[in-house]
C-alpha positions as CSV (number, residue, x, y, z in Angstrom):
1,X,-17.4,3.7,6.4
2,X,-14.2,3.0,4.5
3,X,-15.7,0.6,1.9
4,X,-17.1,3.5,-0.2
5,X,-13.7,5.2,0.0
6,X,-12.0,2.1,-1.2
7,X,-14.5,1.6,-4.0
8,X,-14.0,5.2,-5.1
9,X,-10.2,4.8,-5.0
10,X,-10.4,1.6,-7.1
11,X,-12.7,3.3,-9.6
12,X,-10.3,6.2,-9.8
13,X,-7.5,4.1,-11.0
14,X,-9.6,2.7,-13.8
15,X,-11.0,6.1,-14.6
16,X,-7.5,7.6,-14.9
17,X,-6.4,4.9,-17.3
18,X,-9.4,5.6,-19.5
19,X,-9.2,9.4,-19.3
20,X,-5.5,9.4,-20.0
21,X,-6.3,8.4,-23.6
22,X,-7.9,11.7,-24.3
23,X,-6.8,14.1,-21.4
24,X,-3.2,14.9,-20.5
25,X,-2.4,13.5,-17.1
26,X,-1.4,16.9,-15.8
27,X,-4.9,18.1,-16.3
28,X,-6.3,15.2,-14.2
29,X,-4.5,16.5,-11.1
30,X,-6.7,19.6,-10.6
31,X,-9.7,17.4,-11.4
32,X,-8.7,15.1,-8.5
33,X,-8.4,18.2,-6.2
34,X,-11.8,19.5,-7.4
35,X,-13.5,16.1,-6.6
36,X,-11.8,16.0,-3.2
37,X,-13.0,19.6,-2.5
38,X,-16.6,18.5,-3.4
39,X,-16.2,15.6,-1.0
40,X,-15.2,17.9,1.8
41,X,-17.9,20.3,1.0
42,X,-20.3,17.4,1.1
43,X,-19.0,16.5,4.6
44,X,-19.5,20.1,5.7
45,X,-23.0,20.5,4.4
46,X,-24.5,17.1,4.4
47,X,-23.6,14.5,7.1
48,X,-26.9,14.0,8.8
49,X,-27.6,10.5,7.6
50,X,-25.5,7.4,6.9
51,X,-26.1,7.4,3.1
52,X,-24.7,11.0,2.9
53,X,-21.5,9.9,4.7
54,X,-21.2,7.0,2.3
55,X,-21.5,9.3,-0.7
56,X,-19.0,11.7,0.8
57,X,-16.5,8.9,1.4
58,X,-17.0,7.5,-2.2
59,X,-16.3,11.0,-3.6
60,X,-13.2,11.4,-1.3
61,X,-11.9,8.0,-2.5
62,X,-12.4,9.0,-6.1
63,X,-10.7,12.4,-5.7
64,X,-7.8,11.1,-3.7
65,X,-7.5,8.1,-6.0
66,X,-7.2,10.3,-9.0
67,X,-4.4,12.4,-7.5
68,X,-2.5,9.4,-6.2
69,X,-2.8,7.6,-9.6
70,X,-1.6,10.6,-11.5
71,X,1.3,11.8,-9.3
72,X,3.9,9.1,-10.1
73,X,3.6,9.5,-13.8
74,X,3.9,13.3,-13.5
75,X,7.0,13.0,-11.3
76,X,8.6,10.5,-13.6
77,X,7.9,12.7,-16.6
78,X,9.3,15.8,-14.9
79,X,12.7,14.7,-13.6
80,X,15.8,13.4,-15.3
81,X,15.9,9.6,-15.5
82,X,18.8,9.4,-13.0
83,X,16.7,11.2,-10.3
84,X,13.5,9.2,-10.6
85,X,14.1,7.2,-7.4
86,X,15.0,10.2,-5.4
87,X,12.0,12.1,-6.7
88,X,9.6,9.3,-5.9
89,X,11.1,8.9,-2.4
90,X,10.7,12.6,-1.8
91,X,7.1,12.4,-2.9
92,X,6.4,9.7,-0.4
93,X,8.1,11.6,2.4
94,X,6.1,14.8,1.6
95,X,2.9,12.8,1.4
96,X,3.4,11.3,4.8
97,X,4.3,14.7,6.3
98,X,1.1,16.0,4.8
99,X,-0.9,13.1,6.3
100,X,0.6,13.6,9.7
101,X,0.1,17.4,9.6
102,X,-3.5,17.1,8.5
103,X,-4.2,14.5,11.2
104,X,-2.7,16.6,13.9
105,X,-4.4,19.8,12.7
106,X,-7.8,18.0,12.6
107,X,-7.2,16.6,16.1
108,X,-6.4,20.1,17.4
109,X,-9.5,21.6,15.8
110,X,-11.8,18.9,17.1
111,X,-10.3,18.9,20.6
112,X,-10.7,22.7,20.7
113,X,-14.4,22.2,19.9
114,X,-15.0,19.5,22.6
115,X,-16.5,20.8,25.7
116,X,-15.1,19.7,29.1
117,X,-16.6,16.3,30.1
118,X,-17.9,15.6,26.6
119,X,-16.6,12.6,24.6
120,X,-17.3,14.1,21.1
121,X,-16.7,17.5,19.5
122,X,-19.5,19.9,18.7
123,X,-20.9,20.1,15.2
124,X,-19.0,23.4,14.8
125,X,-15.7,21.5,15.3
126,X,-16.5,19.2,12.4
127,X,-17.6,22.1,10.3
128,X,-14.4,24.1,11.1
129,X,-12.2,21.1,10.3
130,X,-14.0,20.6,7.0
131,X,-13.7,24.2,6.1
132,X,-9.9,24.1,6.8
133,X,-9.7,21.0,4.5
134,X,-11.6,23.0,1.8
135,X,-9.0,25.7,2.0
136,X,-6.2,23.1,1.6
137,X,-7.9,21.5,-1.4
138,X,-8.5,24.9,-3.1
139,X,-4.9,25.9,-2.5
140,X,-3.7,22.5,-3.8
141,X,-5.9,22.7,-6.9
142,X,-4.8,26.2,-7.7
143,X,-1.1,25.3,-7.4
144,X,-1.5,22.3,-9.6
145,X,-3.4,24.3,-12.2
146,X,-0.8,27.0,-12.2
147,X,2.1,24.5,-12.5
148,X,0.3,22.9,-15.4
149,X,0.0,26.3,-17.2
150,X,3.6,27.2,-16.5
151,X,5.0,23.9,-17.8
152,X,2.6,23.6,-20.8
153,X,0.4,20.7,-19.6
154,X,-0.6,19.7,-23.1
155,X,1.6,16.6,-23.3
156,X,-0.2,13.3,-23.0
157,X,0.9,10.1,-21.4
158,X,-1.4,7.1,-21.5
159,X,-1.5,4.7,-18.5
160,X,-1.8,1.1,-19.4
161,X,-1.8,-2.1,-17.4
162,X,1.9,-2.5,-18.1
163,X,2.9,1.1,-17.3
164,X,2.9,4.3,-19.4
165,X,3.2,4.8,-23.2
166,X,3.0,7.9,-25.3
167,X,-0.4,8.7,-26.8
168,X,-0.6,8.7,-30.6
169,X,-2.0,12.2,-30.8
170,X,-0.8,15.3,-32.5
171,X,0.0,17.1,-29.2
172,X,2.0,14.2,-27.6
173,X,5.4,15.7,-27.3
174,X,8.2,16.5,-24.9
175,X,8.3,17.9,-21.4
176,X,10.9,20.5,-20.3
177,X,13.4,19.3,-17.7
178,X,15.3,21.0,-14.9
179,X,18.5,20.1,-16.6
180,X,17.5,22.3,-19.6
181,X,16.9,19.4,-21.9
182,X,13.7,17.7,-23.0
183,X,12.4,14.2,-22.7
184,X,9.4,12.5,-24.4
185,X,6.2,12.6,-22.3
186,X,6.3,8.9,-21.7
187,X,8.8,6.8,-19.8
188,X,11.4,6.2,-22.4
189,X,14.0,4.1,-20.6
């Protein structure tokens, strides 16, 4: 079951590298959320056969792979250079808190839909867990989209095998920083 997820994640890294040449990285974050939402909707609506689950897992890998590929570059571009390590560490902590919370919530929902003496939850339990996941992806996608709009997500950073570099486009520019200054959209240190 995890092979399609892994393949989707691997493809996402390559796709982000190609898309970053024409699309600002900040705009790829809502795309990853949208693909993840489609994957969860696929799980809610179509999980009757093995091939459907494989497609769902591949979509989930693609969506999550895009968000995971884009986040480090966005974080590095949004914080002062001296705070990069702290910001990345905070991102990892928040990510693991999210994983733990999501796992616990899913377990609670599935347990609530497991009849006494039964080993597996009812179909309603899986549907309820999937719908909760849909709500989380919609909220995450909206927040990422609104943050992009508020920060002017038109800057472009290109991911290369050796890291990031500024795109050679007219709209490649600077990002505003918390300290009131600006910094080029690529890693310039």
